[in-house]
TORTI-526485 format. One record per residue (C-alpha): chain; residue number from 1; z, y, x. Coordinates in steps of 0.02 Angstrom, whole numbers, plus 50000, padded with zeros to 5 digits. Each point is the difference from the previous one (the first is absolute). Last residue first. Layout:
residues N
 chain   n     Z     Y     X
     A NUM     Z     Y     X
...
This chain:
residues 117
 chain   n     Z     Y     X
     A 117 50015 49730 49535
     A 116 50023 50187 49951
     A 115 50169 49971 49923
     A 114 50068 49918 50160
     A 113 49944 50147 50103
     A 112 50086 50123 49881
     A 111 50167 49905 50013
     A 110 49982 49987 50190
     A 109 49964 50187 50018
     A 108 50151 50040 49890
     A 107 50117 49883 50106
     A 106 49932 50083 50161
     A 105 50037 50175 49930
     A 104 50173 49945 49944
     A 103 50041 49926 50169
     A 102 49927 50147 50101
     A 101 50167 50068 50063
     A 100 49953 50168 50076
     A  99 49997 50062 49824
     A  98 49874 50080 49882
     A  97 50033 49979 49812
     A  96 49879 49875 49928
     A  95 49884 50017 49852
     A  94 49881 49871 49937
     A  93 49831 49977 49925
     A  92 49952 50190 49998
     A  91 49941 50086 49846
     A  90 50186 50017 49963
     A  89 50013 50141 50132
     A  88 49910 50119 49880
     A  87 50147 49994 49877
     A  86 50125 50088 50120
     A  85 50168 49939 49939
     A  84 49994 49858 50132
     A  83 49981 50132 50138
     A  82 50154 49959 50100
     A  81 49976 50078 50172
     A  80 49978 49917 50171
     A  79 49836 49936 49938
     A  78 49890 49850 50001
     A  77 49874 49957 49862
     A  76 49933 49823 50003
     A  75 49813 49990 49953
     A  74 49914 49840 49936
     A  73 49812 50003 50010
     A  72 49935 49963 49822
     A  71 49948 50180 49952
     A  70 49874 50016 50140
     A  69 49912 50164 50028
     A  68 50094 50093 49856
     A  67 50164 49917 50056
     A  66 49972 50061 50181
     A  65 49970 50179 49941
     A  64 50157 50003 49888
     A  63 50107 49923 50137
     A  62 49941 50128 50131
     A  61 50048 50144 49882
     A  60 50169 49919 49966
     A  59 50026 49971 50191
     A  58 49980 50184 50039
     A  57 49845 50082 50072
     A  56 50035 50153 50111
     A  55 50172 49943 50066
     A  54 50074 49835 49953
     A  53 50142 49953 49879
     A  52 49949 49846 49900
     A  51 49980 49874 50136
     A  50 49880 49866 49959
     A  49 50010 49809 50030
     A  48 49828 49926 49966
     A  47 49950 49818 49958
     A  46 49847 49893 50026
     A  45 49921 50125 50116
     A  44 49811 50038 49993
     A  43 49992 50062 50189
     A  42 49873 50137 49997
     A  41 50023 50069 49825
     A  40 50188 49989 50005
     A  39 49999 50067 50181
     A  38 49906 50155 49944
     A  37 50113 50028 49849
     A  36 50154 49979 50107
     A  35 49939 50116 50136
     A  34 49977 50136 49867
     A  33 50176 49968 49933
     A  32 50073 50011 50177
     A  31 50080 49882 50126
     A  30 49891 49846 49976
     A  29 50044 49823 50057
     A  28 49921 49831 49994
     A  27 50108 49844 49994
     A  26 49945 49817 50000
     A  25 50148 49904 49929
     A  24 50096 49860 50081
     A  23 50178 50055 49962
     A  22 50013 50064 50182
     A  21 49844 50104 49961
     A  20 50105 50080 49857
     A  19 50144 50041 50117
     A  18 49889 50074 50138
     A  17 49887 50096 49881
     A  16 50154 50069 49898
     A  15 50087 50060 50160
     A  14 49846 50077 50077
     A  13 49951 50090 49841
     A  12 50181 50059 49977
     A  11 49996 50074 50174
     A  10 49833 50086 49964
     A   9 50068 50096 49848
     A   8 49862 50050 49884
     A   7 50000 49829 49913
     A   6 49866 49881 49941
     A   5 50010 49814 50028
     A   4 49841 49904 49961
     A   3 50039 49815 49978
     A   2 49876 49857 50036
     A   1 50053 49828 49938
């Protein structure tokens, strides 16, 4: 399974890439909304983790564009903030609060991967 990890913080990209590759996933990273859209077209990922708070183009804008291109690609929204009351987040397939402990994220990815099989 190929995962596109999108975050504007390079240290988070490195952490997520290392941790998810240890789980056996192929990981592609992007550190802006525009980079994410380019990587999505180029890499055809099976799943995307997407930071909500990014400069220029935020995660919600990226999510909308990705879902217009391919509605069936699962997207997990990641944020340090609790956006559950923001209706637009519910277009995503899952929602995980960012943490240096990736247990919840890995579990969510596994659940989505199992559903896709």
